[in-house]
KOLGU-4560 file (N, C-alpha, C; in nm, 3 decimals, padded with zeros to 5 digits):
<recs>
<n_xx: -01.361 n_yy: 00.491 n_zz: 00.168 ca_xx: -01.266 ca_yy: 00.599 ca_zz: 00.213 c_xx: -01.175 c_yy: 00.614 c_zz: 00.107 mol: A seq: 1 type: MET>
<n_xx: -01.065 n_yy: 00.683 n_zz: 00.127 ca_xx: -00.993 ca_yy: 00.703 ca_zz: 00.030 c_xx: -00.831 c_yy: 00.743 c_zz: 00.076 mol: A seq: 2 type: ALA>
<n_xx: -00.734 n_yy: 00.720 n_zz: -00.006 ca_xx: -00.598 ca_yy: 00.744 ca_zz: 00.039 c_xx: -00.602 c_yy: 00.867 c_zz: 00.125 mol: A seq: 3 type: TYR>
<n_xx: -00.530 n_yy: 00.835 n_zz: 00.243 ca_xx: -00.483 ca_yy: 00.927 ca_zz: 00.360 c_xx: -00.329 c_yy: 00.954 c_zz: 00.370 mol: A seq: 4 type: GLN>
<n_xx: -00.292 n_yy: 01.091 n_zz: 00.325 ca_xx: -00.141 ca_yy: 01.093 ca_zz: 00.318 c_xx: -00.073 c_yy: 01.088 c_zz: 00.461 mol: A seq: 5 type: SER>
<n_xx: -00.142 n_yy: 01.110 n_zz: 00.555 ca_xx: -00.116 ca_yy: 01.107 ca_zz: 00.689 c_xx: -00.094 c_yy: 00.968 c_zz: 00.728 mol: A seq: 6 type: LYS>
<n_xx: -00.148 n_yy: 00.850 n_zz: 00.668 ca_xx: -00.127 ca_yy: 00.710 ca_zz: 00.715 c_xx: -00.002 c_yy: 00.640 c_zz: 00.618 mol: A seq: 7 type: ASP>
<n_xx: 00.058 n_yy: 00.723 n_zz: 00.532 ca_xx: 00.182 ca_yy: 00.669 ca_zz: 00.460 c_xx: 00.307 c_yy: 00.710 c_zz: 00.529 mol: A seq: 8 type: LEU>
<n_xx: 00.389 n_yy: 00.640 n_zz: 00.556 ca_xx: 00.521 ca_yy: 00.680 ca_zz: 00.618 c_xx: 00.619 c_yy: 00.591 c_zz: 00.546 mol: A seq: 9 type: SER>
<n_xx: 00.728 n_yy: 00.633 n_zz: 00.567 ca_xx: 00.873 ca_yy: 00.577 ca_zz: 00.526 c_xx: 00.929 c_yy: 00.470 c_zz: 00.630 mol: A seq: 10 type: VAL>
<n_xx: 00.944 n_yy: 00.354 n_zz: 00.605 ca_xx: 01.013 ca_yy: 00.246 ca_zz: 00.677 c_xx: 01.179 c_yy: 00.282 c_zz: 00.670 mol: A seq: 11 type: ILE>
<n_xx: 01.198 n_yy: 00.264 n_zz: 00.533 ca_xx: 01.357 ca_yy: 00.249 ca_zz: 00.489 c_xx: 01.377 c_yy: 00.299 c_zz: 00.345 mol: A seq: 12 type: ALA>
<n_xx: 01.478 n_yy: 00.376 n_zz: 00.330 ca_xx: 01.511 ca_yy: 00.399 ca_zz: 00.197 c_xx: 01.673 c_yy: 00.385 c_zz: 00.153 mol: A seq: 13 type: TYR>
<n_xx: 01.695 n_yy: 00.318 n_zz: 00.043 ca_xx: 01.836 ca_yy: 00.264 ca_zz: 00.014 c_xx: 01.839 c_yy: 00.254 c_zz: -00.143 mol: A seq: 14 type: ALA>
<n_xx: 01.943 n_yy: 00.289 n_zz: -00.198 ca_xx: 01.977 ca_yy: 00.259 ca_zz: -00.357 c_xx: 01.829 c_yy: 00.277 c_zz: -00.441 mol: A seq: 15 type: ASN>
<n_xx: 01.761 n_yy: 00.387 n_zz: -00.422 ca_xx: 01.652 ca_yy: 00.424 ca_zz: -00.503 c_xx: 01.524 c_yy: 00.345 c_zz: -00.469 mol: A seq: 16 type: GLY>
<n_xx: 01.537 n_yy: 00.277 n_zz: -00.365 ca_xx: 01.407 ca_yy: 00.198 ca_zz: -00.311 c_xx: 01.357 c_yy: 00.248 c_zz: -00.188 mol: A seq: 17 type: PHE>
<n_xx: 01.225 n_yy: 00.254 n_zz: -00.170 ca_xx: 01.163 ca_yy: 00.297 ca_zz: -00.062 c_xx: 01.061 c_yy: 00.169 c_zz: -00.006 mol: A seq: 18 type: THR>
<n_xx: 01.077 n_yy: 00.160 n_zz: 00.118 ca_xx: 00.992 ca_yy: 00.060 ca_zz: 00.185 c_xx: 00.880 c_yy: 00.147 c_zz: 00.268 mol: A seq: 19 type: LEU>
<n_xx: 00.781 n_yy: 00.134 n_zz: 00.244 ca_xx: 00.665 ca_yy: 00.219 ca_zz: 00.309 c_xx: 00.566 c_yy: 00.147 c_zz: 00.403 mol: A seq: 20 type: TRP>
<n_xx: 00.516 n_yy: 00.205 n_zz: 00.486 ca_xx: 00.392 ca_yy: 00.172 ca_zz: 00.575 c_xx: 00.277 c_yy: 00.233 c_zz: 00.564 mol: A seq: 21 type: HIS>
<n_xx: 00.172 n_yy: 00.171 n_zz: 00.543 ca_xx: 00.036 ca_yy: 00.226 ca_zz: 00.503 c_xx: -00.050 c_yy: 00.166 c_zz: 00.604 mol: A seq: 22 type: TYR>
<n_xx: -00.140 n_yy: 00.229 n_zz: 00.652 ca_xx: -00.259 ca_yy: 00.171 ca_zz: 00.741 c_xx: -00.401 c_yy: 00.246 c_zz: 00.705 mol: A seq: 23 type: THR>
<n_xx: -00.501 n_yy: 00.146 n_zz: 00.682 ca_xx: -00.643 ca_yy: 00.237 ca_zz: 00.662 c_xx: -00.736 c_yy: 00.130 c_zz: 00.669 mol: A seq: 24 type: THR>
<n_xx: -00.851 n_yy: 00.168 n_zz: 00.683 ca_xx: -00.992 ca_yy: 00.106 ca_zz: 00.727 c_xx: -01.036 c_yy: 00.055 c_zz: 00.587 mol: A seq: 25 type: ALA>
<n_xx: -00.976 n_yy: 00.085 n_zz: 00.462 ca_xx: -01.015 ca_yy: 00.038 ca_zz: 00.351 c_xx: -00.959 c_yy: -00.105 c_zz: 00.343 mol: A seq: 26 type: ASP>
<n_xx: -01.050 n_yy: -00.185 n_zz: 00.252 ca_xx: -01.031 ca_yy: -00.303 ca_zz: 00.212 c_xx: -00.910 c_yy: -00.316 c_zz: 00.109 mol: A seq: 27 type: LEU>
<n_xx: -00.827 n_yy: -00.427 n_zz: 00.113 ca_xx: -00.704 ca_yy: -00.447 ca_zz: 00.015 c_xx: -00.741 c_yy: -00.431 c_zz: -00.110 mol: A seq: 28 type: ALA>
<n_xx: -00.882 n_yy: -00.484 n_zz: -00.153 ca_xx: -00.910 ca_yy: -00.458 ca_zz: -00.296 c_xx: -00.948 c_yy: -00.323 c_zz: -00.348 mol: A seq: 29 type: ALA>
<n_xx: -00.970 n_yy: -00.233 n_zz: -00.249 ca_xx: -00.999 ca_yy: -00.087 ca_zz: -00.271 c_xx: -00.850 c_yy: -00.020 c_zz: -00.297 mol: A seq: 30 type: ASP>
<n_xx: -00.743 n_yy: -00.060 n_zz: -00.194 ca_xx: -00.608 ca_yy: 00.000 ca_zz: -00.202 c_xx: -00.558 c_yy: -00.044 c_zz: -00.346 mol: A seq: 31 type: VAL>
<n_xx: -00.570 n_yy: -00.152 n_zz: -00.402 ca_xx: -00.495 ca_yy: -00.203 ca_zz: -00.500 c_xx: -00.572 c_yy: -00.150 c_zz: -00.636 mol: A seq: 32 type: ASP>
<n_xx: -00.678 n_yy: -00.080 n_zz: -00.628 ca_xx: -00.724 ca_yy: 00.001 ca_zz: -00.735 c_xx: -00.636 c_yy: 00.085 c_zz: -00.795 mol: A seq: 33 type: THR>
<n_xx: -00.623 n_yy: 00.093 n_zz: -00.932 ca_xx: -00.542 ca_yy: 00.192 ca_zz: -00.993 c_xx: -00.588 c_yy: 00.306 c_zz: -00.971 mol: A seq: 34 type: ALA>
<n_xx: -00.509 n_yy: 00.410 n_zz: -00.924 ca_xx: -00.536 ca_yy: 00.555 ca_zz: -00.896 c_xx: -00.547 c_yy: 00.566 c_zz: -00.744 mol: A seq: 35 type: GLY>
<n_xx: -00.567 n_yy: 00.466 n_zz: -00.664 ca_xx: -00.585 ca_yy: 00.492 ca_zz: -00.525 c_xx: -00.457 c_yy: 00.571 c_zz: -00.458 mol: A seq: 36 type: TYR>
<n_xx: -00.340 n_yy: 00.568 n_zz: -00.504 ca_xx: -00.244 ca_yy: 00.628 ca_zz: -00.439 c_xx: -00.190 c_yy: 00.760 c_zz: -00.535 mol: A seq: 37 type: PHE>
<n_xx: -00.285 n_yy: 00.803 n_zz: -00.624 ca_xx: -00.231 ca_yy: 00.923 ca_zz: -00.724 c_xx: -00.187 c_yy: 01.013 c_zz: -00.650 mol: A seq: 38 type: ASN>
<n_xx: -00.242 n_yy: 01.060 n_zz: -00.520 ca_xx: -00.197 ca_yy: 01.183 ca_zz: -00.466 c_xx: -00.057 c_yy: 01.160 c_zz: -00.391 mol: A seq: 39 type: ASN>
<n_xx: -00.003 n_yy: 01.032 n_zz: -00.401 ca_xx: 00.144 ca_yy: 01.016 ca_zz: -00.359 c_xx: 00.234 c_yy: 00.994 c_zz: -00.476 mol: A seq: 40 type: ALA>
<n_xx: 00.182 n_yy: 01.019 n_zz: -00.599 ca_xx: 00.246 ca_yy: 01.001 ca_zz: -00.721 c_xx: 00.390 c_yy: 01.046 c_zz: -00.750 mol: A seq: 41 type: SER>
<n_xx: 00.424 n_yy: 01.147 n_zz: -00.660 ca_xx: 00.555 ca_yy: 01.236 ca_zz: -00.639 c_xx: 00.647 c_yy: 01.167 c_zz: -00.557 mol: A seq: 42 type: ASP>
<n_xx: 00.603 n_yy: 01.066 n_zz: -00.488 ca_xx: 00.673 ca_yy: 01.002 ca_zz: -00.397 c_xx: 00.726 c_yy: 00.836 c_zz: -00.425 mol: A seq: 43 type: MET>
<n_xx: 00.610 n_yy: 00.783 n_zz: -00.473 ca_xx: 00.600 ca_yy: 00.641 ca_zz: -00.513 c_xx: 00.679 c_yy: 00.606 c_zz: -00.633 mol: A seq: 44 type: LEU>
<n_xx: 00.780 n_yy: 00.508 n_zz: -00.636 ca_xx: 00.835 ca_yy: 00.481 ca_zz: -00.763 c_xx: 00.818 c_yy: 00.333 c_zz: -00.777 mol: A seq: 45 type: ARG>
<n_xx: 00.804 n_yy: 00.300 n_zz: -00.923 ca_xx: 00.791 ca_yy: 00.165 ca_zz: -00.977 c_xx: 00.901 c_yy: 00.088 c_zz: -00.879 mol: A seq: 46 type: VAL>
<n_xx: 00.861 n_yy: -00.016 n_zz: -00.825 ca_xx: 00.950 ca_yy: -00.130 ca_zz: -00.744 c_xx: 00.943 c_yy: -00.106 c_zz: -00.599 mol: A seq: 47 type: GLY>
<n_xx: 00.890 n_yy: 00.016 n_zz: -00.553 ca_xx: 00.880 ca_yy: 00.035 ca_zz: -00.421 c_xx: 00.764 c_yy: -00.060 c_zz: -00.360 mol: A seq: 48 type: ASP>
<n_xx: 00.791 n_yy: -00.091 n_zz: -00.223 ca_xx: 00.686 ca_yy: -00.176 ca_zz: -00.160 c_xx: 00.619 c_yy: -00.111 c_zz: -00.050 mol: A seq: 49 type: MET>
<n_xx: 00.504 n_yy: -00.158 n_zz: -00.024 ca_xx: 00.414 ca_yy: -00.075 ca_zz: 00.071 c_xx: 00.362 c_yy: -00.204 c_zz: 00.169 mol: A seq: 50 type: ILE>
<n_xx: 00.420 n_yy: -00.196 n_zz: 00.292 ca_xx: 00.374 ca_yy: -00.273 ca_zz: 00.390 c_xx: 00.242 c_yy: -00.219 c_zz: 00.441 mol: A seq: 51 type: MET>
<n_xx: 00.143 n_yy: -00.294 n_zz: 00.437 ca_xx: 00.011 ca_yy: -00.225 ca_zz: 00.488 c_xx: -00.080 c_yy: -00.330 c_zz: 00.582 mol: A seq: 52 type: ALA>
<n_xx: -00.141 n_yy: -00.263 n_zz: 00.660 ca_xx: -00.245 ca_yy: -00.292 ca_zz: 00.750 c_xx: -00.367 c_yy: -00.228 c_zz: 00.684 mol: A seq: 53 type: ASN>
<n_xx: -00.470 n_yy: -00.316 n_zz: 00.646 ca_xx: -00.579 ca_yy: -00.290 ca_zz: 00.575 c_xx: -00.734 c_yy: -00.336 c_zz: 00.663 mol: A seq: 54 type: VAL>
<n_xx: -00.828 n_yy: -00.278 n_zz: 00.629 ca_xx: -00.968 ca_yy: -00.294 ca_zz: 00.691 c_xx: -00.941 c_yy: -00.304 c_zz: 00.860 mol: A seq: 55 type: ASP>
<n_xx: -00.867 n_yy: -00.186 n_zz: 00.905 ca_xx: -00.841 ca_yy: -00.171 ca_zz: 01.047 c_xx: -00.974 c_yy: -00.160 c_zz: 01.121 mol: A seq: 56 type: THR>
<n_xx: -01.070 n_yy: -00.133 n_zz: 01.068 ca_xx: -01.220 ca_yy: -00.099 ca_zz: 01.127 c_xx: -01.300 c_yy: -00.223 c_zz: 01.114 mol: A seq: 57 type: GLY>
<n_xx: -01.242 n_yy: -00.345 n_zz: 01.068 ca_xx: -01.333 ca_yy: -00.457 ca_zz: 01.024 c_xx: -01.267 c_yy: -00.566 c_zz: 01.077 mol: A seq: 58 type: GLY>
<n_xx: -01.231 n_yy: -00.659 n_zz: 00.967 ca_xx: -01.135 ca_yy: -00.782 ca_zz: 00.984 c_xx: -01.011 c_yy: -00.745 c_zz: 00.939 mol: A seq: 59 type: THR>
<n_xx: -00.904 n_yy: -00.708 n_zz: 01.037 ca_xx: -00.783 ca_yy: -00.634 ca_zz: 00.986 c_xx: -00.705 c_yy: -00.745 c_zz: 00.930 mol: A seq: 60 type: PRO>
<n_xx: -00.619 n_yy: -00.715 n_zz: 00.825 ca_xx: -00.540 ca_yy: -00.782 ca_zz: 00.757 c_xx: -00.400 c_yy: -00.707 c_zz: 00.730 mol: A seq: 61 type: GLY>
<n_xx: -00.323 n_yy: -00.782 n_zz: 00.678 ca_xx: -00.183 ca_yy: -00.724 ca_zz: 00.663 c_xx: -00.129 c_yy: -00.785 c_zz: 00.538 mol: A seq: 62 type: ALA>
<n_xx: -00.038 n_yy: -00.709 n_zz: 00.480 ca_xx: 00.036 ca_yy: -00.775 ca_zz: 00.365 c_xx: 00.121 c_yy: -00.648 c_zz: 00.291 mol: A seq: 63 type: GLY>
<n_xx: 00.172 n_yy: -00.695 n_zz: 00.170 ca_xx: 00.253 ca_yy: -00.608 ca_zz: 00.081 c_xx: 00.210 c_yy: -00.586 c_zz: -00.049 mol: A seq: 64 type: ILE>
<n_xx: 00.220 n_yy: -00.446 n_zz: -00.082 ca_xx: 00.174 ca_yy: -00.420 ca_zz: -00.212 c_xx: 00.292 c_yy: -00.367 c_zz: -00.321 mol: A seq: 65 type: PHE>
<n_xx: 00.318 n_yy: -00.397 n_zz: -00.422 ca_xx: 00.418 ca_yy: -00.360 ca_zz: -00.502 c_xx: 00.383 c_yy: -00.260 c_zz: -00.595 mol: A seq: 66 type: LEU>
<n_xx: 00.445 n_yy: -00.142 n_zz: -00.604 ca_xx: 00.418 ca_yy: -00.034 ca_zz: -00.706 c_xx: 00.449 c_yy: -00.088 c_zz: -00.842 mol: A seq: 67 type: VAL>
<n_xx: 00.341 n_yy: -00.135 n_zz: -00.918 ca_xx: 00.372 ca_yy: -00.172 ca_zz: -01.039 c_xx: 00.403 c_yy: -00.067 c_zz: -01.140 mol: A seq: 68 type: ASN>
<n_xx: 00.321 n_yy: 00.048 n_zz: -01.130 ca_xx: 00.345 ca_yy: 00.147 ca_zz: -01.225 c_xx: 00.315 c_yy: 00.278 c_zz: -01.175 mol: A seq: 69 type: SER>
<n_xx: 00.386 n_yy: 00.404 n_zz: -01.236 ca_xx: 00.334 ca_yy: 00.531 ca_zz: -01.191 c_xx: 00.377 c_yy: 00.598 c_zz: -01.319 mol: A seq: 70 type: ASN>
<n_xx: 00.281 n_yy: 00.640 n_zz: -01.411 ca_xx: 00.294 ca_yy: 00.709 ca_zz: -01.512 c_xx: 00.182 c_yy: 00.830 c_zz: -01.525 mol: A seq: 71 type: ALA>
<n_xx: 00.226 n_yy: 00.940 n_zz: -01.553 ca_xx: 00.119 ca_yy: 01.074 ca_zz: -01.566 c_xx: 00.054 c_yy: 01.063 c_zz: -01.449 mol: A seq: 72 type: ALA>
<n_xx: 00.117 n_yy: 01.055 n_zz: -01.332 ca_xx: 00.048 ca_yy: 01.063 ca_zz: -01.209 c_xx: -00.062 c_yy: 00.984 c_zz: -01.162 mol: A seq: 73 type: SER>
<n_xx: -00.063 n_yy: 00.853 n_zz: -01.227 ca_xx: -00.150 ca_yy: 00.757 ca_zz: -01.204 c_xx: -00.049 c_yy: 00.656 c_zz: -01.152 mol: A seq: 74 type: VAL>
<n_xx: -00.085 n_yy: 00.587 n_zz: -01.028 ca_xx: -00.017 ca_yy: 00.498 ca_zz: -00.967 c_xx: -00.096 c_yy: 00.370 c_zz: -00.965 mol: A seq: 75 type: VAL>
<n_xx: -00.035 n_yy: 00.265 n_zz: -00.974 ca_xx: -00.088 ca_yy: 00.130 ca_zz: -00.949 c_xx: -00.016 c_yy: 00.053 c_zz: -00.879 mol: A seq: 76 type: ASP>
<n_xx: -00.091 n_yy: -00.040 n_zz: -00.797 ca_xx: -00.008 ca_yy: -00.141 ca_zz: -00.711 c_xx: -00.073 c_yy: -00.260 c_zz: -00.724 mol: A seq: 77 type: VAL>
<n_xx: 00.012 n_yy: -00.361 n_zz: -00.713 ca_xx: -00.006 ca_yy: -00.533 ca_zz: -00.745 c_xx: -00.111 c_yy: -00.546 c_zz: -00.640 mol: A seq: 78 type: ALA>
<n_xx: -00.215 n_yy: -00.644 n_zz: -00.654 ca_xx: -00.264 ca_yy: -00.708 ca_zz: -00.533 c_xx: -00.180 c_yy: -00.740 c_zz: -00.424 mol: A seq: 79 type: ASP>
<n_xx: -00.255 n_yy: -00.722 n_zz: -00.311 ca_xx: -00.177 ca_yy: -00.730 ca_zz: -00.187 c_xx: -00.142 c_yy: -00.885 c_zz: -00.169 mol: A seq: 80 type: MET>
<n_xx: -00.001 n_yy: -00.917 n_zz: -00.126 ca_xx: 00.044 ca_yy: -01.025 ca_zz: -00.096 c_xx: 00.023 c_yy: -01.044 c_zz: 00.044 mol: A seq: 81 type: THR>
<n_xx: -00.043 n_yy: -01.150 n_zz: 00.107 ca_xx: -00.098 ca_yy: -01.139 ca_zz: 00.229 c_xx: 00.024 c_yy: -01.180 c_zz: 00.328 mol: A seq: 82 type: THR>
<n_xx: 00.032 n_yy: -01.138 n_zz: 00.439 ca_xx: 00.119 ca_yy: -01.170 ca_zz: 00.525 c_xx: 00.055 c_yy: -01.237 c_zz: 00.654 mol: A seq: 83 type: VAL>
<n_xx: 00.102 n_yy: -01.345 n_zz: 00.717 ca_xx: 00.015 ca_yy: -01.403 ca_zz: 00.823 c_xx: -00.060 c_yy: -01.521 c_zz: 00.754 mol: A seq: 84 type: GLY>
<n_xx: -00.143 n_yy: -01.607 n_zz: 00.849 ca_xx: -00.227 ca_yy: -01.696 ca_zz: 00.811 c_xx: -00.335 c_yy: -01.726 c_zz: 00.895 mol: A seq: 85 type: GLY>
<n_xx: -00.398 n_yy: -01.828 n_zz: 00.884 ca_xx: -00.526 ca_yy: -01.852 ca_zz: 00.944 c_xx: -00.473 c_yy: -01.891 c_zz: 01.112 mol: A seq: 86 type: ALA>
<n_xx: -00.577 n_yy: -01.814 n_zz: 01.214 ca_xx: -00.558 ca_yy: -01.843 ca_zz: 01.337 c_xx: -00.641 c_yy: -01.960 c_zz: 01.395 mol: A seq: 87 type: ASP>
<n_xx: -00.597 n_yy: -02.083 n_zz: 01.397 ca_xx: -00.682 ca_yy: -02.181 ca_zz: 01.428 c_xx: -00.713 c_yy: -02.202 c_zz: 01.585 mol: A seq: 88 type: THR>
<n_xx: -00.628 n_yy: -02.146 n_zz: 01.668 ca_xx: -00.660 ca_yy: -02.144 ca_zz: 01.806 c_xx: -00.729 c_yy: -02.048 c_zz: 01.868 mol: A seq: 89 type: ASP>
</recs>
């Protein structure tokens, strides 16, 4: 799949920083590929964080992506920092 604008929403905005939420059936490794968020380059700023639910159609995961760069309409986010841990019960 690819970035879907309908799945990106603002959670909070303050002092030039935006906390976003994004949900997708894509894997985290696909989302953190440079260029994935290019269609949102006019909204995303370096330092913004994106809380994400990934692989929603498979083995769901959750985490946070940091916007590393946004130059010439090319957006790059850092690898996802996973939230949660193994469920052994």
